[in-house]
VOPAGU-2260 file (C-alpha; in pm, 1 decimal, decimal comma):
REM VOPAGU-2260
SITE   aa  ch    i         X         Y         Z
SITE  MET   A    0       0,0       0,0       0,0
SITE  ARG   A    1     129,1     348,8     -84,6
SITE  ASP   A    2     227,1     557,4     215,7
SITE  ILE   A    3     -33,6     824,9     148,7
SITE  ASN   A    4    -311,7     565,5     132,9
SITE  LYS   A    5    -186,2     423,1     461,2
SITE  LEU   A    6    -211,5     765,3     623,9
SITE  ARG   A    7    -550,9     838,1     470,8
SITE  SER   A    8    -684,4     511,5     614,8
SITE  ILE   A    9    -612,7     618,7     973,6
SITE  GLU   A   10    -937,1     693,0    1157,4
SITE  TYR   A   11   -1033,1     889,3    1468,3
SITE  GLY   A   12    -883,0     730,9    1776,8
SITE  ASP   A   13    -642,2     501,4    1590,0
SITE  SER   A   14    -324,7     448,8    1788,2
SITE  LYS   A   15    -131,1     242,0    1536,1
SITE  GLU   A   16     229,5     336,5    1476,2
SITE  PHE   A   17     365,5     394,5    1128,9
SITE  SER   A   18     696,5     471,7     962,4
SITE  LEU   A   19     776,6     691,2     662,5
SITE  THR   A   20    1092,6     764,4     469,7
SITE  LEU   A   21    1118,7    1141,8     433,8
SITE  SER   A   22    1345,7    1333,2     197,8
SITE  VAL   A   23    1476,0    1669,0     312,0
SITE  SER   A   24    1690,6    1905,6     111,6
SITE  ASN   A   25    2067,7    1850,9      99,0
SITE  SER   A   26    2054,5    1522,8     291,8
SITE  ALA   A   27    1981,7    1156,2     235,6
SITE  PRO   A   28    1627,9    1021,9     296,3
SITE  THR   A   29    1568,7     949,9     664,5
SITE  LEU   A   30    1317,4     736,6     852,0
SITE  PHE   A   31    1044,5     895,0    1061,1
SITE  LYS   A   32     869,6     665,8    1308,7
SITE  CYS   A   33     539,0     776,2    1461,6
SITE  LEU   A   34     521,4     702,5    1833,9
SITE  LYS   A   35     187,0     863,1    1914,3
SITE  ILE   A   36     -90,6    1022,0    1708,0
SITE  THR   A   37    -200,0    1337,6    1891,0
SITE  ARG   A   38    -466,0    1453,7    1645,0
SITE  CYS   A   39    -629,4    1302,9    1339,2
SITE  LEU   A   40    -864,6    1451,9    1083,7
SITE  PRO   A   41    -919,6    1137,0     874,7
SITE  GLY   A   42    -803,9    1175,7     517,6
SITE  LYS   A   43    -691,7    1535,1     579,0
SITE  ARG   A   44    -429,6    1589,6     849,2
SITE  LEU   A   45    -227,7    1399,4    1105,9
SITE  SER   A   46     -29,6    1536,4    1398,8
SITE  CYS   A   47     199,3    1306,8    1590,7
SITE  ILE   A   48     500,2    1268,7    1815,4
SITE  GLY   A   49     774,1    1062,7    1656,3
SITE  ASN   A   50    1139,2     977,6    1625,6
SITE  TRP   A   51    1356,3    1126,5    1351,9
SITE  LYS   A   52    1735,5    1121,2    1331,3
SITE  GLY   A   53    1747,4     981,3    1683,5
SITE  LYS   A   54    1548,6    1269,7    1831,1
SITE  THR   A   55    1190,8    1305,5    1950,2
SITE  ILE   A   56    1009,8    1554,5    1729,4
SITE  PHE   A   57     657,6    1674,0    1651,4
SITE  ALA   A   58     529,4    1622,5    1295,7
SITE  LYS   A   59     231,9    1733,6    1088,3
SITE  PHE   A   60     126,3    1551,7     772,9
SITE  PHE   A   61    -113,3    1704,8     520,0
SITE  ILE   A   62    -288,2    1441,2     306,9
SITE  ASP   A   63    -608,4    1599,6     175,8
SITE  PRO   A   64    -623,6    1517,9    -199,6
SITE  LYS   A   65    -728,7    1873,9    -286,5
SITE  ARG   A   66    -615,7    2103,5      -6,7
SITE  SER   A   67    -297,3    1954,1     141,4
SITE  LYS   A   68     -55,1    2192,9     -32,8
SITE  THR   A   69    -261,0    2497,7      69,7
SITE  HIS   A   70    -278,3    2390,3     435,3
SITE  TRP   A   71      92,5    2303,9     433,2
SITE  GLN   A   72     186,3    2645,1     296,5
SITE  LYS   A   73     -32,8    2829,3     549,0
SITE  GLU   A   74     119,4    2632,8     835,9
SITE  LYS   A   75     473,6    2710,0     720,4
SITE  GLN   A   76     401,8    3075,4     659,9
SITE  GLY   A   77     250,4    3113,9    1006,4
SITE  TYR   A   78     557,4    2971,6    1179,0
SITE  GLN   A   79     791,5    3171,6     957,6
SITE  LEU   A   80     601,7    3483,7    1060,5
SITE  LEU   A   81     631,4    3396,2    1430,4
SITE  SER   A   82    1004,5    3337,6    1385,5
SITE  ALA   A   83    1056,0    3664,3    1195,6
SITE  LYS   A   84     882,9    3855,6    1476,7
SITE  HIS   A   85    1085,3    3670,4    1746,1
SITE  ILE   A   86     772,4    3533,8    1912,0
SITE  LEU   A   87     821,9    3223,1    2125,1
SITE  ALA   A   88     720,2    2920,9    1915,1
SITE  PRO   A   89     850,2    2568,5    1835,7
SITE  HIS   A   90    1141,9    2571,1    1594,1
SITE  LEU   A   91    1053,1    2446,5    1245,3
SITE  LEU   A   92    1314,2    2182,1    1159,7
SITE  HIS   A   93    1221,6    2080,0     807,3
SITE  SER   A   94     934,3    2075,5     562,5
SITE  GLY   A   95     883,8    1902,3     232,5
SITE  ILE   A   96     682,3    1665,7      17,3
SITE  GLU   A   97     719,4    1288,7      -7,9
SITE  ASN   A   98     499,4    1087,2    -244,4
SITE  GLU   A   99     214,6    1344,6    -227,2
SITE  ILE   A  100     249,9    1371,2     151,0
SITE  TYR   A  101     323,2    1728,1     260,0
SITE  PHE   A  102     502,0    1734,3     594,1
SITE  ILE   A  103     645,6    1974,2     850,9
SITE  LEU   A  104     879,5    1864,9    1130,3
SITE  PHE   A  105     910,1    2067,1    1451,9
SITE  GLU   A  106    1121,6    2048,5    1762,3
SITE  PHE   A  107     939,7    1864,6    2040,4
SITE  LEU   A  108     890,9    2091,1    2339,1
SITE  GLN   A  109     970,1    1911,9    2663,7
SITE  ASN   A  110     806,9    2006,1    2994,3
SITE  THR   A  111     523,1    2207,7    2846,8
SITE  THR   A  112     152,0    2201,3    2927,5
SITE  PRO   A  113    -132,4    2300,2    2695,1
SITE  LEU   A  114    -281,5    2621,4    2832,2
SITE  LYS   A  115    -630,0    2468,6    2833,9
SITE  ASP   A  116    -510,3    2192,9    3068,1
SITE  ALA   A  117    -311,3    2433,2    3283,5
SITE  TRP   A  118    -616,1    2658,8    3319,8
SITE  SER   A  119    -862,4    2380,3    3403,6
SITE  GLN   A  120    -624,3    2220,5    3654,7
SITE  SER   A  121    -533,4    2545,3    3830,1
SITE  LYS   A  122    -698,2    2688,5    4139,0
SITE  LYS   A  123    -914,8    2998,0    4109,1
SITE  SER   A  124    -646,6    3193,8    4292,2
SITE  GLU   A  125    -385,8    3090,3    4032,2
SITE  GLN   A  126    -588,4    3175,9    3723,0
SITE  PRO   A  127    -534,8    3556,2    3726,3
SITE  GLN   A  128    -159,0    3502,7    3689,3
SITE  LEU   A  129    -216,3    3269,4    3392,5
SITE  LEU   A  130    -449,9    3525,2    3241,0
SITE  ARG   A  131    -184,3    3796,8    3278,2
SITE  GLN   A  132      64,6    3578,0    3088,3
SITE  LEU   A  133    -185,8    3517,1    2810,4
SITE  ILE   A  134    -280,6    3883,0    2784,0
SITE  ALA   A  135      88,8    3975,2    2759,3
SITE  THR   A  136     134,9    3717,0    2480,3
SITE  LEU   A  137    -169,2    3847,3    2294,4
SITE  ALA   A  138     -46,2    4206,2    2327,3
SITE  THR   A  139     295,3    4099,4    2190,8
SITE  HIS   A  140     125,3    3936,0    1891,5
SITE  HIS   A  141     -74,1    4247,1    1812,3
SITE  GLU   A  142     213,5    4487,8    1871,0
SITE  ASN   A  143     411,4    4288,7    1612,6
SITE  GLY   A  144     129,4    4294,0    1359,8
SITE  ILE   A  145      31,9    3930,2    1408,5
SITE  ILE   A  146    -318,1    3798,6    1465,7
SITE  GLN   A  147    -427,5    3440,0    1536,4
SITE  LYS   A  148    -762,5    3399,9    1367,1
SITE  ASP   A  149    -832,9    3060,0    1527,6
SITE  LEU   A  150    -755,0    3178,0    1878,3
SITE  HIS   A  151    -810,8    2918,5    2151,5
SITE  LEU   A  152    -625,2    2791,0    2457,1
SITE  ASN   A  153    -496,9    2474,7    2287,9
SITE  ASN   A  154    -286,5    2699,5    2063,2
SITE  PHE   A  155     -64,6    2795,9    2355,0
SITE  LEU   A  156     181,5    2586,8    2554,7
SITE  LEU   A  157     298,2    2689,2    2900,5
SITE  SER   A  158     658,6    2632,8    3004,9
SITE  ASN   A  159     902,3    2768,4    3262,6
SITE  THR   A  160    1043,8    2998,1    2994,5
SITE  GLY   A  161     712,9    3148,6    2886,6
SITE  VAL   A  162     409,5    3091,7    2667,8
SITE  TYR   A  163     469,3    2920,5    2332,9
SITE  THR   A  164     240,6    2994,1    2039,4
SITE  VAL   A  165     160,1    2688,7    1825,9
SITE  ASP   A  166     -50,2    2609,6    1516,9
SITE  GLY   A  167      58,7    2849,5    1245,4
SITE  ALA   A  168    -218,2    2779,2     993,4
SITE  ASP   A  169    -437,6    3068,7    1106,0
SITE  ILE   A  170    -169,4    3323,3    1188,3
SITE  ARG   A  171    -186,5    3632,6     967,6
SITE  GLN   A  172     -33,0    3976,9     944,6
SITE  PHE   A  173    -241,6    4285,2    1015,5
SITE  ASP   A  174    -197,9    4656,3    1079,5
SITE  PRO   A  175    -110,5    4684,8    1451,1
SITE  THR   A  176    -285,3    5023,4    1465,5
SITE  ASP   A  177    -615,8    4863,7    1354,1
SITE  LYS   A  178    -802,6    4880,8    1685,4
SITE  GLN   A  179   -1122,5    4723,0    1551,6
SITE  THR   A  180    -946,8    4405,4    1434,2
SITE  ALA   A  181    -746,2    4388,3    1757,3
SITE  SER   A  182   -1062,0    4437,3    1966,9
SITE  ASN   A  183   -1244,7    4159,1    1785,9
SITE  ASN   A  184    -948,9    3927,3    1843,9
SITE  ILE   A  185    -943,9    4015,8    2214,8
SITE  ALA   A  186   -1316,1    3935,6    2233,7
SITE  LEU   A  187   -1246,9    3602,4    2060,6
SITE  PHE   A  188    -985,0    3537,3    2328,5
SITE  PHE   A  189   -1219,9    3613,8    2619,6
SITE  ALA   A  190   -1493,7    3399,0    2460,7
SITE  GLN   A  191   -1273,2    3089,5    2506,7
SITE  PHE   A  192   -1328,5    3099,0    2882,3
SITE  PHE   A  193   -1631,5    3005,9    3091,2
SITE  PRO   A  194   -1868,3    3295,7    3169,5
SITE  ASP   A  195   -1744,1    3315,3    3529,5
SITE  ASN   A  196   -1417,1    3456,1    3390,8
SITE  ASP   A  197   -1597,8    3759,3    3245,6
SITE  GLN   A  198   -1553,3    3933,2    3581,5
SITE  ASN   A  199   -1182,8    3955,9    3490,7
SITE  ILE   A  200   -1233,6    4131,3    3157,5
SITE  ASN   A  201   -1204,5    4486,4    3295,9
SITE  TRP   A  202    -864,1    4450,5    3459,8
SITE  ALA   A  203    -731,4    4214,9    3189,3
SITE  LEU   A  204    -830,0    4464,2    2920,9
SITE  ASP   A  205    -667,3    4745,6    3120,7
SITE  GLN   A  206    -345,2    4540,7    3121,7
SITE  TYR   A  207    -366,3    4488,2    2745,0
SITE  LEU   A  208    -426,2    4858,4    2678,3
SITE  SER   A  209    -135,4    4951,9    2905,0
SITE  LEU   A  210      97,9    4712,7    2719,7
SITE  ARG   A  211     -13,5    4858,7    2386,6
SITE  GLY   A  212      12,8    5216,9    2510,6
SITE  TRP   A  213    -357,4    5277,6    2442,9
SITE  THR   A  214    -585,2    5490,4    2658,9
SITE  PRO   A  215    -859,3    5303,2    2853,7
SITE  ASN   A  216   -1197,6    5359,2    2696,1
SITE  GLN   A  217   -1536,4    5264,0    2846,1
SITE  GLN   A  218   -1694,6    5242,2    2503,2
SITE  LEU   A  219   -1421,9    5002,2    2384,6
SITE  THR   A  220   -1464,1    4788,2    2697,0
SITE  ALA   A  221   -1842,2    4767,7    2647,3
SITE  GLN   A  222   -1793,7    4678,5    2281,6
SITE  ILE   A  223   -1547,2    4398,3    2360,9
SITE  LYS   A  224   -1779,0    4257,5    2628,5
SITE  ALA   A  225   -2073,3    4254,5    2385,6
SITE  THR   A  226   -1864,5    4091,3    2112,2
SITE  THR   A  227   -1739,0    3832,0    2362,7
SITE  LEU   A  228   -2098,7    3726,7    2434,3
SITE  GLN   A  229   -2179,2    3706,9    2062,1
SITE  ILE   A  230   -1875,8    3492,6    1985,6
SITE  ARG   A  231   -1938,3    3266,2    2284,8
SITE  ASP   A  232   -2296,3    3213,2    2169,5
SITE  LYS   A  233   -2169,9    3112,5    1825,2
SITE  ARG   A  234   -1916,0    2875,8    1983,4
SITE  LYS   A  235   -2196,1    2723,9    2190,8
SITE  LYS   A  236   -2404,0    2656,1    1879,5
SITE  ASP   A  237   -2103,7    2505,7    1702,8
SITE  ARG   A  238   -2029,1    2279,8    2000,5
SITE  LEU   A  239   -2387,9    2157,1    2030,9
SITE  ASP   A  240   -2395,6    2093,8    1656,5
SITE  LYS   A  241   -2089,3    1870,5    1696,3
SITE  THR   A  242   -2274,3    1657,2    1951,1
SITE  ARG   A  243   -2509,0    1545,4    1669,2
SITE  ARG   A  244   -2249,0    1434,1    1412,9
SITE  SER   A  245   -1923,3    1243,6    1376,1
SITE  CYS   A  246   -1617,4    1457,0    1448,6
SITE  SER   A  247   -1298,9    1436,6    1653,5
SITE  LEU   A  248   -1505,3    1445,0    1975,7
SITE  PHE   A  249   -1804,0    1222,3    1892,8
SITE  ASP   A  250   -1888,9     909,9    1697,1
SITE  TYR   A  251   -2231,6     917,9    1530,2
SITE  GLN   A  252   -2395,2     591,8    1419,5
SITE  GLN   A  253   -2738,3     565,5    1260,1
SITE  ASN   A  254   -2936,3     299,5    1077,6
SITE  TRP   A  255   -3304,1     220,8    1033,7
SITE  SER   A  256   -3348,0      79,7    1383,6
SITE  GLN   A  257   -3115,5     290,7    1597,9
SITE  LEU   A  258   -2929,9     616,9    1645,2
SITE  ALA   A  259   -2628,9     614,0    1877,7
SITE  ILE   A  260   -2382,0     890,9    1961,9
SITE  CYS   A  261   -2080,6     826,1    2182,8
SITE  SER   A  262   -1798,5    1042,8    2310,5
SITE  ARG   A  263   -1478,8     915,6    2147,0
SITE  LYS   A  264   -1310,9     945,9    2486,4
SITE  PHE   A  265   -1513,8     642,1    2602,4
SITE  GLN   A  266   -1507,0     437,3    2281,0
SITE  SER   A  267   -1392,5      75,4    2303,5
SITE  ASN   A  268   -1508,6    -270,2    2201,9
SITE  GLU   A  269   -1699,7    -301,3    2529,3
SITE  MET   A  270   -1868,7      35,1    2476,1
SITE  GLN   A  271   -1965,8     -66,9    2123,4
SITE  ALA   A  272   -2116,4    -385,9    2264,4
SITE  PHE   A  273   -2326,0    -170,6    2498,3
SITE  LEU   A  274   -2438,0      57,0    2215,5
SITE  ASN   A  275   -2539,6    -246,6    2010,2
SITE  SER   A  276   -2730,4    -412,0    2294,7
SITE  PRO   A  277   -2796,0    -187,6    2597,7
SITE  GLU   A  278   -3058,6    -423,3    2743,8
SITE  SER   A  279   -2803,3    -701,5    2788,3
SITE  PHE   A  280   -2607,6    -469,3    3019,5
SITE  ILE   A  281   -2913,2    -328,8    3196,5
SITE  SER   A  282   -3048,5    -675,4    3283,7
SITE  ASN   A  283   -2736,6    -743,2    3494,6
SITE  ALA   A  284   -2690,9    -391,4    3633,7
SITE  ASN   A  285   -2733,1    -234,2    3975,2
SITE  LEU   A  286   -3089,2     -95,4    3976,6
SITE  LEU   A  287   -3136,3     257,1    4117,9
SITE  LYS   A  288   -3488,7     330,1    3998,7
SITE  ASN   A  289   -3757,7     134,5    3818,7
SITE  GLY   A  290   -4043,5     369,9    3731,3
SITE  ASN   A  291   -4308,7     383,1    3462,1
SITE  THR   A  292   -4142,3     658,6    3264,4
SITE  CYS   A  293   -3777,8     577,0    3331,2
SITE  THR   A  294   -3544,1     308,7    3460,9
SITE  VAL   A  295   -3206,8     405,3    3609,9
SITE  VAL   A  296   -2917,7     162,1    3657,6
SITE  ILE   A  297   -2543,5     165,5    3714,9
SITE  VAL   A  298   -2329,5     -23,4    3464,1
SITE  THR   A  299   -1953,8     -64,6    3451,4
SITE  ILE   A  300   -1785,5     -29,2    3110,9
SITE  ASN   A  301   -1406,6     -26,9    3076,8
SITE  HIS   A  302   -1385,1     -23,0    3457,4
SITE  ILE   A  303   -1577,7     307,0    3467,1
SITE  ASP   A  304   -1906,7     325,8    3656,8
SITE  MET   A  305   -2177,8     487,7    3448,4
SITE  VAL   A  306   -2542,4     576,8    3499,9
SITE  VAL   A  307   -2783,0     461,1    3230,9
SITE  LYS   A  308   -3122,8     627,0    3226,5
SITE  ARG   A  309   -3369,0     442,6    3005,0
SITE  TYR   A  310   -3673,9     642,0    2901,3
SITE  ASN   A  311   -3960,3     395,5    2881,3
SITE  ILE   A  312   -4271,3     400,3    2664,9
SITE  LYS   A  313   -4570,7     354,1    2899,6
SITE  ASN   A  314   -4845,7     280,7    2648,7
SITE  TRP   A  315   -4953,8     347,3    2291,1
SITE  ARG   A  316   -5072,8     699,9    2373,4
SITE  HIS   A  317   -4735,7     779,6    2526,6
SITE  PHE   A  318   -4569,2     628,2    2220,2
SITE  LEU   A  319   -4767,5     850,8    1985,9
SITE  SER   A  320   -4689,0    1162,8    2189,4
SITE  ARG   A  321   -4312,8    1094,1    2194,2
SITE  SER   A  322   -4248,9     917,6    1863,1
SITE  LEU   A  323   -4182,0    1219,5    1641,3
SITE  ARG   A  324   -4026,8    1451,3    1901,1
SITE  PRO   A  325   -3664,2    1456,2    2017,0
SITE  SER   A  326   -3635,9    1195,5    2289,3
SITE  ARG   A  327   -3574,4    1300,8    2648,0
SITE  ALA   A  328   -3244,6    1112,4    2622,1
SITE  ILE   A  329   -3129,8    1338,9    2336,9
SITE  ILE   A  330   -3250,6    1643,3    2531,8
SITE  SER   A  331   -3046,8    1529,6    2835,4
SITE  TRP   A  332   -2743,0    1466,6    2612,7
SITE  THR   A  333   -2762,6    1814,2    2458,7
SITE  ASN   A  334   -2829,7    1986,6    2790,5
SITE  ALA   A  335   -2538,1    1811,9    2962,2
SITE  HIS   A  336   -2304,4    1940,8    2691,0
SITE  LEU   A  337   -2461,3    2286,0    2719,8
SITE  LEU   A  338   -2392,3    2304,3    3093,6
SITE  ARG   A  339   -2037,3    2175,1    3054,9
SITE  PHE   A  340   -1971,3    2427,0    2777,1
SITE  TYR   A  341   -2054,5    2699,0    3029,1
SITE  GLY   A  342   -1849,3    2536,2    3306,4
SITE  ILE   A  343   -2154,3    2440,6    3513,3
SITE  SER   A  344   -2101,7    2116,0    3699,2
SITE  THR   A  345   -2291,2    1808,5    3576,5
SITE  PRO   A  346   -2169,1    1448,1    3525,6
SITE  GLU   A  347   -1984,3    1395,9    3199,3
SITE  PRO   A  348   -2216,7    1271,9    2921,1
SITE  VAL   A  349   -2094,3     946,1    2766,1
SITE  ALA   A  350   -2349,0     833,0    2507,8
SITE  VAL   A  351   -2708,3     847,3    2390,8
SITE  ILE   A  352   -2915,9     583,4    2211,7
SITE  GLU   A  353   -3253,3     609,2    2043,0
SITE  LYS   A  354   -3426,2     291,4    1932,7
SITE  ARG   A  355   -3611,6     376,6    1612,9
SITE  TRP   A  356   -3827,3     259,8    1331,0
SITE  GLY   A  357   -3703,1     490,8    1059,7
SITE  SER   A  358   -3763,8     841,4    1195,9
SITE  VAL   A  359   -4008,8     715,5    1460,3
SITE  ARG   A  360   -3850,4     715,9    1805,7
SITE  LYS   A  361   -3907,3     442,8    2062,4
SITE  THR   A  362   -3714,7     361,2    2381,2
SITE  ALA   A  363   -3414,6     588,6    2443,9
SITE  TYR   A  364   -3108,9     573,9    2671,2
SITE  PHE   A  365   -2886,7     845,9    2815,9
SITE  VAL   A  366   -2548,5     747,8    2963,5
SITE  SER   A  367   -2331,2     962,1    3187,7
SITE  GLU   A  368   -2044,5     902,3    3424,8
SITE  LEU   A  369   -2153,5     812,0    3776,7
SITE  SER   A  370   -2135,6    1118,7    3998,9
SITE  LYS   A  371   -1939,7    1060,1    4315,9
SITE  GLY   A  372   -2091,1    1170,2    4642,9
SITE  GLU   A  373   -2451,3    1175,8    4759,2
SITE  THR   A  374   -2775,8    1352,7    4680,7
SITE  ALA   A  375   -2850,3    1680,4    4859,0
SITE  ASP   A  376   -3141,4    1537,4    5058,9
SITE  VAL   A  377   -2916,5    1267,7    5209,5
SITE  PHE   A  378   -2634,1    1515,7    5264,3
SITE  PHE   A  379   -2837,4    1777,7    5451,8
SITE  LYS   A  380   -3017,4    1520,9    5668,8
SITE  SER   A  381   -2690,6    1373,2    5792,5
SITE  VAL   A  382   -2630,2    1447,3    6160,6
SITE  LYS   A  383   -2260,2    1371,2    6112,6
SITE  THR   A  384   -2208,4    1667,9    5878,5
SITE  SER   A  385   -2101,3    1992,7    6048,6
SITE  LEU   A  386   -2299,5    2314,4    6023,8
SITE  THR   A  387   -2007,8    2488,8    5849,1
SITE  THR   A  388   -1988,6    2216,7    5583,5
SITE  LYS   A  389   -2361,9    2241,2    5520,8
SITE  GLN   A  390   -2331,0    2616,3    5482,1
SITE  ASN   A  391   -2048,1    2572,2    5229,6
SITE  VAL   A  392   -2257,8    2329,1    5027,2
SITE  ALA   A  393   -2556,3    2565,2    5041,5
SITE  GLN   A  394   -2328,6    2833,5    4898,6
SITE  SER   A  395   -2216,4    2595,7    4620,9
SITE  ILE   A  396   -2576,0    2512,3    4528,4
SITE  THR   A  397   -2668,4    2880,0    4525,7
SITE  LYS   A  398   -2375,6    2966,3    4296,4
SITE  LEU   A  399   -2474,3    2684,3    4062,0
SITE  LEU   A  400   -2831,2    2811,9    4036,1
SITE  GLN   A  401   -2713,5    3169,7    3992,3
SITE  ALA   A  402   -2483,7    3060,0    3707,7
SITE  MET   A  403   -2770,3    2880,6    3533,1
SITE  HIS   A  404   -3016,3    3166,3    3577,7
SITE  SER   A  405   -2761,8    3425,8    3459,4
SITE  LEU   A  406   -2758,8    3236,4    3128,4
SITE  LYS   A  407   -3140,9    3219,1    3118,6
SITE  ILE   A  408   -3135,1    2844,4    3185,5
SITE  SER   A  409   -3419,0    2687,7    3386,8
SITE  HIS   A  410   -3393,3    2333,8    3520,7
SITE  GLY   A  411   -3758,8    2240,9    3552,0
SITE  ASP   A  412   -3735,6    2005,6    3851,4
SITE  LEU   A  413   -3517,7    2136,9    4134,9
SITE  LYS   A  414   -3580,7    1865,5    4389,2
SITE  THR   A  415   -3300,3    1779,3    4628,7
SITE  SER   A  416   -3229,8    1441,2    4467,5
SITE  ASN   A  417   -3124,1    1627,1    4152,0
SITE  PHE   A  418   -2826,7    1786,0    4328,4
SITE  MET   A  419   -2519,1    1569,0    4382,1
SITE  ILE   A  420   -2276,0    1670,9    4655,4
SITE  SER   A  421   -1907,8    1573,2    4647,9
SITE  ASN   A  422   -1633,7    1738,3    4854,6
SITE  THR   A  423   -1870,6    2026,5    4938,7
SITE  GLU   A  424   -1920,1    2098,8    4566,4
SITE  ALA   A  425   -2262,2    2066,1    4403,6
SITE  SER   A  426   -2346,8    1937,6    4057,9
SITE  ILE   A  427   -2685,0    1902,8    3892,0
SITE  ILE   A  428   -2845,9    1604,0    3719,5
SITE  ASP   A  429   -3174,5    1502,2    3554,9
SITE  LEU   A  430   -3164,1    1747,8    3266,4
SITE  ASP   A  431   -3451,8    1636,3    3043,8
SITE  SER   A  432   -3670,8    1932,2    3148,2
SITE  MET   A  433   -3391,9    2188,5    3133,3
SITE  LYS   A  434   -3415,9    2472,1    2881,4
SITE  GLN   A  435   -3219,0    2778,1    2778,6
SITE  HIS   A  436   -3470,5    3047,9    2696,6
SITE  THR   A  437   -3448,1    3311,3    2426,1
SITE  ALA   A  438   -3751,2    3509,5    2542,8
SITE  LEU   A  439   -3692,0    3690,5    2873,3
SITE  SER   A  440   -4060,9    3671,0    2968,7
SITE  HIS   A  441   -4062,3    3291,7    2931,0
SITE  PHE   A  442   -3741,2    3264,0    3129,9
SITE  LYS   A  443   -3874,1    3476,3    3418,1
SITE  LYS   A  444   -4178,8    3252,6    3443,3
SITE  ALA   A  445   -3968,5    2934,2    3436,5
SITE  LYS   A  446   -3721,2    3079,6    3685,8
SITE  LYS   A  447   -4001,2    3161,0    3927,4
SITE  LYS   A  448   -4119,5    2798,8    3908,1
SITE  ASP   A  449   -3762,8    2679,3    3963,8
SITE  ILE   A  450   -3724,4    2883,2    4280,8
SITE  LYS   A  451   -4067,3    2782,4    4410,6
SITE  ARG   A  452   -3985,2    2413,4    4357,5
SITE  PHE   A  453   -3643,0    2458,5    4514,7
SITE  PHE   A  454   -3778,9    2603,4    4839,0
SITE  LYS   A  455   -4048,5    2339,2    4854,6
SITE  ASN   A  456   -3764,0    2099,9    4940,7
SITE  TRP   A  457   -3714,6    2264,0    5279,1
SITE  ARG   A  458   -4072,6    2302,4    5407,8
SITE  ASP   A  459   -4020,2    2033,6    5667,6
SITE  ALA   A  460   -3661,1    2133,6    5740,6
SITE  PRO   A  461   -3656,9    2499,3    5851,6
SITE  SER   A  462   -3302,8    2469,4    5985,6
SITE  ILE   A  463   -3181,6    2374,4    5636,8
SITE  GLU   A  464   -3402,0    2634,4    5470,4
SITE  ALA   A  465   -3225,7    2899,2    5679,3
SITE  PHE   A  466   -2905,3    2830,6    5484,9
SITE  PHE   A  467   -3074,0    2956,0    5167,2
SITE  ILE   A  468   -3288,6    3240,3    5301,1
SITE  ASP   A  469   -3009,6    3498,4    5269,4
SITE  LYS   A  470   -2974,7    3409,6    4903,9
SITE  LEU   A  471   -3345,3    3412,0    4822,8
SITE  LYS   A  472   -3345,1    3765,6    4688,3
SITE  GLU   A  473   -3043,7    3689,8    4468,4
SITE  LEU   A  474   -3216,9    3387,1    4319,8
SITE  GLU   A  475   -3535,0    3584,9    4260,1
């Protein structure tokens, strides 16, 4: 098989190693051995860590039949631009073409962490310092007439020596005095973070303006904040769209009798067996709930405990009412991804299955990771839990609800069993009635019902209700 066909046959999640003989100018052909595929766009691009000339390097291969040369040239030009402007970036070792395979070889950066990982793993108290480093990097880009059009945290690597800029394909030159273009890029940067980071925009923008020698401007700040919200909303729509198709994050399978979507993170032979026959797993599972409308069990797949919620069909009338609408499993799947996009705590969604007859929906299944901890009703009734701990958890629940309501999201069923408590942190489950509203009047009505249902939990527990009384006005 030709090398390019071998590369084009590699699919999402493949971990197979491969070797290629690469020719570089003024030297004999040398062997490159792939050790780990870090990213794959099947039939288009491959990124991997490998061995070349006895050294560990990072390599990109462009294999799209129509666009590989264009992508290769853009990638090279971006890194050449970074180098010309003396901006910290991996050193480009070699580039070339071998049997229709366009390749670029980079130095492999040791002891670096993707900024997205560094941010998510850091404490709240540590994040402002990371943000200052990123703002300084962004200001340096702009001051040097460079703009990264596909600006996201995975395009930066953190090291002891500074912040490396990676991925040259979307790096372009621009007029550094063009404040509108710079402002839009700053808004794109802020939109990469969860909404709770928006409180940092004012001081972070002041730092940027100071580094650029620009005068602070309230109108500019308001404009960047508004653009940030617009871009984040577009990113949200793009992310939710990805949850309904095959891409690097999700595997989408559909035939006449079933639709199944699974996070590639959890894909395996055992997971595929579950997707093909969920009832065979459910029949031997640990039963949590067996109701008319839903059955909830715990299954273990790949040594990971997962919750499977099966949405049952009660009778023929129920079947007719649900058959042509999105299943509650799909609604839960979408809503879980919506919350996680915003950084609101809910168990990680794993998969969703709809049994079908063509476009007619029947029984459906929603799978998520098992949430550690206990439900809020059990937690607050425990006599072993200290008053201070209960107050901390009450604060966590309140913050969670405030975050949802600030985004015009109503839950629809705020009973205590739908809050999971782990290490004094609250997360929310049972998302099939959740909705993000576009009309403010509809949201206000749904929010009022949410709050009313929430306080109904504490009618017989005034001592617990007291924890939330101080926050009642904030929730209203």
